[in-house]
PQR file with spaces between the fields and no chain letter, atoms N, CA, C, O and H, PARSE charges and radii, in Angstrom:
ATOM       1  N    UNK     1      -3.751   -4.671   -0.488 -0.4000 1.5000
ATOM       2  CA   UNK     1      -2.478   -4.091    0.075 -0.0000 2.0000
ATOM       3  C    UNK     1      -2.692   -3.260    1.391  0.5500 1.7000
ATOM       4  O    UNK     1      -1.845   -2.461    1.790 -0.5500 1.4000
ATOM       5  N    UNK     2      -3.853   -3.493    2.025 -0.4000 1.5000
ATOM       6  CA   UNK     2      -4.239   -2.819    3.233 -0.0000 2.0000
ATOM       7  C    UNK     2      -4.833   -1.526    3.118  0.5500 1.7000
ATOM       8  O    UNK     2      -5.237   -0.913    4.105 -0.5500 1.4000
ATOM       9  H    UNK     2      -4.542   -4.142    1.701  0.4000 1.0000
ATOM      10  N    UNK     3      -4.907   -1.055    1.863 -0.4000 1.5000
ATOM      11  CA   UNK     3      -5.541    0.162    1.860 -0.0000 2.0000
ATOM      12  C    UNK     3      -7.178    0.340    1.942  0.5500 1.7000
ATOM      13  O    UNK     3      -7.827   -0.350    1.155 -0.5500 1.4000
ATOM      14  H    UNK     3      -4.579   -1.554    1.061  0.4000 1.0000
ATOM      15  N    UNK     4      -7.726    1.010    2.628 -0.4000 1.5000
ATOM      16  CA   UNK     4      -9.239    1.147    2.876 -0.0000 2.0000
ATOM      17  C    UNK     4      -9.773    2.047    1.896  0.5500 1.7000
ATOM      18  O    UNK     4      -9.017    2.793    1.274 -0.5500 1.4000
ATOM      19  H    UNK     4      -7.199    1.570    3.268  0.4000 1.0000
ATOM      20  N    UNK     5     -10.994    2.040    1.707 -0.4000 1.5000
ATOM      21  CA   UNK     5     -11.515    3.057    0.550 -0.0000 2.0000
ATOM      22  C    UNK     5     -11.540    4.558    1.149  0.5500 1.7000
ATOM      23  O    UNK     5     -11.633    5.500    0.362 -0.5500 1.4000
ATOM      24  H    UNK     5     -11.608    1.434    2.212  0.4000 1.0000
ATOM      25  N    UNK     6     -11.466    4.761    2.412 -0.4000 1.5000
ATOM      26  CA   UNK     6     -11.267    5.995    3.261 -0.0000 2.0000
ATOM      27  C    UNK     6      -9.877    6.425    2.971  0.5500 1.7000
ATOM      28  O    UNK     6      -9.712    7.612    2.689 -0.5500 1.4000
ATOM      29  H    UNK     6     -11.390    3.996    3.051  0.4000 1.0000
ATOM      30  N    UNK     7      -8.615    5.444    3.007 -0.4000 1.5000
ATOM      31  CA   UNK     7      -7.642    5.883    2.666 -0.0000 2.0000
ATOM      32  C    UNK     7      -7.241    6.359    1.237  0.5500 1.7000
ATOM      33  O    UNK     7      -6.341    7.171    1.021 -0.5500 1.4000
ATOM      34  H    UNK     7      -8.749    4.480    3.237  0.4000 1.0000
ATOM      35  N    UNK     8      -8.051    5.729    0.237 -0.4000 1.5000
ATOM      36  CA   UNK     8      -8.139    6.106   -1.194 -0.0000 2.0000
ATOM      37  C    UNK     8      -8.536    7.372   -1.424  0.5500 1.7000
ATOM      38  O    UNK     8      -7.922    8.163   -2.140 -0.5500 1.4000
ATOM      39  H    UNK     8      -8.782    5.070    0.412  0.4000 1.0000
ATOM      40  N    UNK     9      -9.674    7.627   -0.768 -0.4000 1.5000
ATOM      41  CA   UNK     9     -10.641    8.743   -0.968 -0.0000 2.0000
ATOM      42  C    UNK     9      -9.695   10.113   -0.271  0.5500 1.7000
ATOM      43  O    UNK     9      -9.854   11.252   -0.710 -0.5500 1.4000
ATOM      44  H    UNK     9     -10.172    6.984   -0.186  0.4000 1.0000
ATOM      45  N    UNK    10      -8.852    9.849    0.698 -0.4000 1.5000
ATOM      46  CA   UNK    10      -8.062   10.981    1.342 -0.0000 2.0000
ATOM      47  C    UNK    10      -7.081   11.238    0.162  0.5500 1.7000
ATOM      48  O    UNK    10      -7.043   12.353   -0.357 -0.5500 1.4000
ATOM      49  H    UNK    10      -8.722    8.923    1.054  0.4000 1.0000
ATOM      50  N    UNK    11      -6.200   10.110   -0.315 -0.4000 1.5000
ATOM      51  CA   UNK    11      -5.001   10.366   -1.016 -0.0000 2.0000
ATOM      52  C    UNK    11      -5.600   11.013   -2.255  0.5500 1.7000
ATOM      53  O    UNK    11      -4.961   11.949   -2.736 -0.5500 1.4000
ATOM      54  H    UNK    11      -6.230    9.204    0.107  0.4000 1.0000
ATOM      55  N    UNK    12      -6.732   10.648   -2.837 -0.4000 1.5000
ATOM      56  CA   UNK    12      -7.207   11.012   -4.341 -0.0000 2.0000
ATOM      57  C    UNK    12      -7.556   12.720   -4.179  0.5500 1.7000
ATOM      58  O    UNK    12      -7.599   13.401   -5.203 -0.5500 1.4000
ATOM      59  H    UNK    12      -7.251    9.888   -2.446  0.4000 1.0000
ATOM      60  N    UNK    13      -7.752   13.226   -3.091 -0.4000 1.5000
ATOM      61  CA   UNK    13      -7.683   14.619   -2.855 -0.0000 2.0000
ATOM      62  C    UNK    13      -6.568   15.477   -3.322  0.5500 1.7000
ATOM      63  O    UNK    13      -6.638   16.611   -3.796 -0.5500 1.4000
ATOM      64  H    UNK    13      -7.717   12.673   -2.258  0.4000 1.0000
ATOM      65  N    UNK    14      -5.470   14.696   -3.093 -0.4000 1.5000
ATOM      66  CA   UNK    14      -4.063   15.525   -3.148 -0.0000 2.0000
ATOM      67  C    UNK    14      -3.270   14.953   -4.129  0.5500 1.7000
ATOM      68  O    UNK    14      -2.307   15.621   -4.506 -0.5500 1.4000
ATOM      69  H    UNK    14      -5.413   13.775   -2.709  0.4000 1.0000
ATOM      70  N    UNK    15      -3.477   13.766   -4.672 -0.4000 1.5000
ATOM      71  CA   UNK    15      -2.730   13.269   -5.542 -0.0000 2.0000
ATOM      72  C    UNK    15      -3.411   12.999   -6.913  0.5500 1.7000
ATOM      73  O    UNK    15      -4.636   12.884   -6.880 -0.5500 1.4000
ATOM      74  H    UNK    15      -4.259   13.223   -4.365  0.4000 1.0000
ATOM      75  N    UNK    16      -2.807   12.886   -8.074 -0.4000 1.5000
ATOM      76  CA   UNK    16      -3.121   12.441   -9.261 -0.0000 2.0000
ATOM      77  C    UNK    16      -3.618   10.703   -9.290  0.5500 1.7000
ATOM      78  O    UNK    16      -2.960    9.849   -8.696 -0.5500 1.4000
ATOM      79  H    UNK    16      -1.812   12.979   -8.101  0.4000 1.0000
ATOM      80  N    UNK    17      -4.519   10.471   -9.856 -0.4000 1.5000
ATOM      81  CA   UNK    17      -4.970    9.247   -9.827 -0.0000 2.0000
ATOM      82  C    UNK    17      -4.049    8.127  -10.400  0.5500 1.7000
ATOM      83  O    UNK    17      -4.121    6.943  -10.075 -0.5500 1.4000
ATOM      84  H    UNK    17      -5.053   11.165  -10.339  0.4000 1.0000
ATOM      85  N    UNK    18      -3.137    8.684  -11.336 -0.4000 1.5000
ATOM      86  CA   UNK    18      -1.849    7.854  -11.938 -0.0000 2.0000
ATOM      87  C    UNK    18      -0.828    7.827  -10.901  0.5500 1.7000
ATOM      88  O    UNK    18      -0.205    6.773  -10.774 -0.5500 1.4000
ATOM      89  H    UNK    18      -3.078    9.646  -11.600  0.4000 1.0000
ATOM      90  N    UNK    19      -0.561    8.770  -10.167 -0.4000 1.5000
ATOM      91  CA   UNK    19       0.350    8.563   -9.163 -0.0000 2.0000
ATOM      92  C    UNK    19      -0.135    7.821   -8.063  0.5500 1.7000
ATOM      93  O    UNK    19       0.762    7.220   -7.473 -0.5500 1.4000
ATOM      94  H    UNK    19      -1.067    9.626  -10.270  0.4000 1.0000
ATOM      95  N    UNK    20      -1.380    7.659   -7.554 -0.4000 1.5000
ATOM      96  CA   UNK    20      -1.965    6.593   -6.614 -0.0000 2.0000
ATOM      97  C    UNK    20      -1.802    5.010   -7.101  0.5500 1.7000
ATOM      98  O    UNK    20      -1.765    4.035   -6.351 -0.5500 1.4000
ATOM      99  H    UNK    20      -2.109    8.148   -8.033  0.4000 1.0000
ATOM     100  N    UNK    21      -1.728    5.009   -8.317 -0.4000 1.5000
ATOM     101  CA   UNK    21      -1.720    3.550   -9.096 -0.0000 2.0000
ATOM     102  C    UNK    21      -0.279    3.281   -8.766  0.5500 1.7000
ATOM     103  O    UNK    21      -0.090    2.145   -8.329 -0.5500 1.4000
ATOM     104  H    UNK    21      -1.758    5.801   -8.927  0.4000 1.0000
ATOM     105  N    UNK    22       0.854    4.098   -8.874 -0.4000 1.5000
ATOM     106  CA   UNK    22       2.107    3.876   -8.908 -0.0000 2.0000
ATOM     107  C    UNK    22       2.429    3.404   -7.369  0.5500 1.7000
ATOM     108  O    UNK    22       3.006    2.344   -7.125 -0.5500 1.4000
ATOM     109  H    UNK    22       0.701    5.021   -9.228  0.4000 1.0000
ATOM     110  N    UNK    23       2.028    4.235   -6.460 -0.4000 1.5000
ATOM     111  CA   UNK    23       2.062    4.191   -4.921 -0.0000 2.0000
ATOM     112  C    UNK    23       1.709    2.652   -4.730  0.5500 1.7000
ATOM     113  O    UNK    23       2.533    1.881   -4.238 -0.5500 1.4000
ATOM     114  H    UNK    23       1.560    5.096   -6.658  0.4000 1.0000
ATOM     115  N    UNK    24       0.285    2.189   -5.194 -0.4000 1.5000
ATOM     116  CA   UNK    24      -0.041    1.179   -4.810 -0.0000 2.0000
ATOM     117  C    UNK    24       0.840   -0.160   -5.407  0.5500 1.7000
ATOM     118  O    UNK    24       0.949   -1.229   -4.807 -0.5500 1.4000
ATOM     119  H    UNK    24      -0.384    2.816   -5.594  0.4000 1.0000
ATOM     120  N    UNK    25       1.289    0.079   -6.397 -0.4000 1.5000
ATOM     121  CA   UNK    25       2.019   -0.729   -7.198 -0.0000 2.0000
ATOM     122  C    UNK    25       3.399   -1.140   -6.695  0.5500 1.7000
ATOM     123  O    UNK    25       3.960   -2.196   -6.988 -0.5500 1.4000
ATOM     124  H    UNK    25       1.201    0.948   -6.885  0.4000 1.0000
ATOM     125  N    UNK    26       3.939   -0.065   -5.804 -0.4000 1.5000
ATOM     126  CA   UNK    26       4.963   -0.114   -5.288 -0.0000 2.0000
ATOM     127  C    UNK    26       5.061   -0.729   -3.846  0.5500 1.7000
ATOM     128  O    UNK    26       6.085   -0.954   -3.202 -0.5500 1.4000
ATOM     129  H    UNK    26       3.484    0.793   -5.566  0.4000 1.0000
ATOM     130  N    UNK    27       3.632   -0.967   -3.458 -0.4000 1.5000
ATOM     131  CA   UNK    27       3.410   -1.263   -1.984 -0.0000 2.0000
ATOM     132  C    UNK    27       3.740   -2.763   -1.829  0.5500 1.7000
ATOM     133  O    UNK    27       4.035   -3.498   -2.772 -0.5500 1.4000
ATOM     134  H    UNK    27       2.799   -0.784   -3.981  0.4000 1.0000
ATOM     135  N    UNK    28       3.669   -3.080   -0.724 -0.4000 1.5000
ATOM     136  CA   UNK    28       3.877   -4.637   -0.047 -0.0000 2.0000
ATOM     137  C    UNK    28       2.676   -4.737    1.225  0.5500 1.7000
ATOM     138  O    UNK    28       2.260   -3.878    2.003 -0.5500 1.4000
ATOM     139  H    UNK    28       3.430   -2.483    0.041  0.4000 1.0000
ATOM     140  N    UNK    29       2.367   -6.061    1.064 -0.4000 1.5000
ATOM     141  CA   UNK    29       1.487   -6.366    2.122 -0.0000 2.0000
ATOM     142  C    UNK    29       2.238   -6.600    3.334  0.5500 1.7000
ATOM     143  O    UNK    29       3.026   -7.545    3.384 -0.5500 1.4000
ATOM     144  H    UNK    29       2.705   -6.758    0.432  0.4000 1.0000
ATOM     145  N    UNK    30       2.048   -5.751    4.409 -0.4000 1.5000
ATOM     146  CA   UNK    30       2.768   -5.810    5.725 -0.0000 2.0000
ATOM     147  C    UNK    30       2.829   -7.219    6.351  0.5500 1.7000
ATOM     148  O    UNK    30       3.903   -7.607    6.811 -0.5500 1.4000
ATOM     149  H    UNK    30       1.409   -4.984    4.369  0.4000 1.0000
ATOM     150  N    UNK    31       1.688   -8.038    6.394 -0.4000 1.5000
ATOM     151  CA   UNK    31       1.672   -9.207    6.949 -0.0000 2.0000
ATOM     152  C    UNK    31       2.450  -10.378    6.324  0.5500 1.7000
ATOM     153  O    UNK    31       2.808  -11.374    6.953 -0.5500 1.4000
ATOM     154  H    UNK    31       0.816   -7.723    6.021  0.4000 1.0000
ATOM     155  N    UNK    32       2.699  -10.123    4.859 -0.4000 1.5000
ATOM     156  CA   UNK    32       3.574  -11.034    4.219 -0.0000 2.0000
ATOM     157  C    UNK    32       4.945  -10.602    4.316  0.5500 1.7000
ATOM     158  O    UNK    32       5.795  -11.486    4.201 -0.5500 1.4000
ATOM     159  H    UNK    32       2.408   -9.314    4.348  0.4000 1.0000
ATOM     160  N    UNK    33       5.342   -9.379    4.511 -0.4000 1.5000
ATOM     161  CA   UNK    33       6.608   -9.078    4.629 -0.0000 2.0000
ATOM     162  C    UNK    33       7.030   -9.553    6.146  0.5500 1.7000
ATOM     163  O    UNK    33       8.096  -10.127    6.364 -0.5500 1.4000
ATOM     164  H    UNK    33       4.652   -8.661    4.604  0.4000 1.0000
ATOM     165  N    UNK    34       6.146   -9.269    7.084 -0.4000 1.5000
ATOM     166  CA   UNK    34       6.554   -9.735    8.514 -0.0000 2.0000
ATOM     167  C    UNK    34       6.493  -11.336    8.421  0.5500 1.7000
ATOM     168  O    UNK    34       7.382  -11.745    9.168 -0.5500 1.4000
ATOM     169  H    UNK    34       5.279   -8.802    6.906  0.4000 1.0000
ATOM     170  N    UNK    35       5.919  -12.271    7.908 -0.4000 1.5000
ATOM     171  CA   UNK    35       6.189  -13.471    8.041 -0.0000 2.0000
ATOM     172  C    UNK    35       7.293  -14.002    7.267  0.5500 1.7000
ATOM     173  O    UNK    35       7.728  -15.090    7.645 -0.5500 1.4000
ATOM     174  H    UNK    35       5.197  -11.939    7.301  0.4000 1.0000
ATOM     175  N    UNK    36       7.893  -13.396    6.152 -0.4000 1.5000
ATOM     176  CA   UNK    36       8.966  -13.554    5.394 -0.0000 2.0000
ATOM     177  C    UNK    36      10.041  -13.171    6.444  0.5500 1.7000
ATOM     178  O    UNK    36      10.838  -14.043    6.790 -0.5500 1.4000
ATOM     179  H    UNK    36       7.539  -12.513    5.845  0.4000 1.0000
ATOM     180  N    UNK    37      10.118  -11.931    6.973 -0.4000 1.5000
ATOM     181  CA   UNK    37      11.274  -11.642    7.761 -0.0000 2.0000
ATOM     182  C    UNK    37      11.268  -12.643    8.987  0.5500 1.7000
ATOM     183  O    UNK    37      12.323  -13.234    9.213 -0.5500 1.4000
ATOM     184  H    UNK    37       9.471  -11.222    6.692  0.4000 1.0000
ATOM     185  N    UNK    38      10.252  -12.868    9.742 -0.4000 1.5000
ATOM     186  CA   UNK    38      10.234  -13.740   10.869 -0.0000 2.0000
ATOM     187  C    UNK    38      10.721  -15.310   10.421  0.5500 1.7000
ATOM     188  O    UNK    38      11.366  -15.929   11.268 -0.5500 1.4000
ATOM     189  H    UNK    38       9.394  -12.388    9.558  0.4000 1.0000
ATOM     190  N    UNK    39      10.497  -15.838    9.390 -0.4000 1.5000
ATOM     191  CA   UNK    39      11.232  -16.963    8.826 -0.0000 2.0000
ATOM     192  C    UNK    39      12.676  -16.828    8.506  0.5500 1.7000
ATOM     193  O    UNK    39      13.423  -17.792    8.674 -0.5500 1.4000
ATOM     194  H    UNK    39       9.974  -15.336    8.702  0.4000 1.0000
ATOM     195  N    UNK    40      13.081  -15.785    8.091 -0.4000 1.5000
ATOM     196  CA   UNK    40      14.450  -15.567    7.932 -0.0000 2.0000
ATOM     197  C    UNK    40      15.334  -15.391    8.997  0.5500 1.7000
ATOM     198  O    UNK    40      16.476  -15.842    9.077 -0.5500 1.4000
ATOM     199  H    UNK    40      12.474  -15.002    7.955  0.4000 1.0000
ATOM     200  N    UNK    41      14.676  -14.639    9.891 -0.4000 1.5000
ATOM     201  CA   UNK    41      15.317  -14.537   11.276 -0.0000 2.0000
ATOM     202  C    UNK    41      15.082  -15.462   12.225  0.5500 1.7000
ATOM     203  O    UNK    41      15.610  -15.358   13.333 -0.5500 1.4000
ATOM     204  H    UNK    41      13.748  -14.272    9.826  0.4000 1.0000
């Protein structure tokens, strides 16, 4: 999803692990969204 290990380590210091899994599950790959929107427009 584009998250680096460093991003995860920073977030894990301020959020519970379960919350991080929810955030990752609700995310989308930026490159995929860009390509889909580019095709639609």
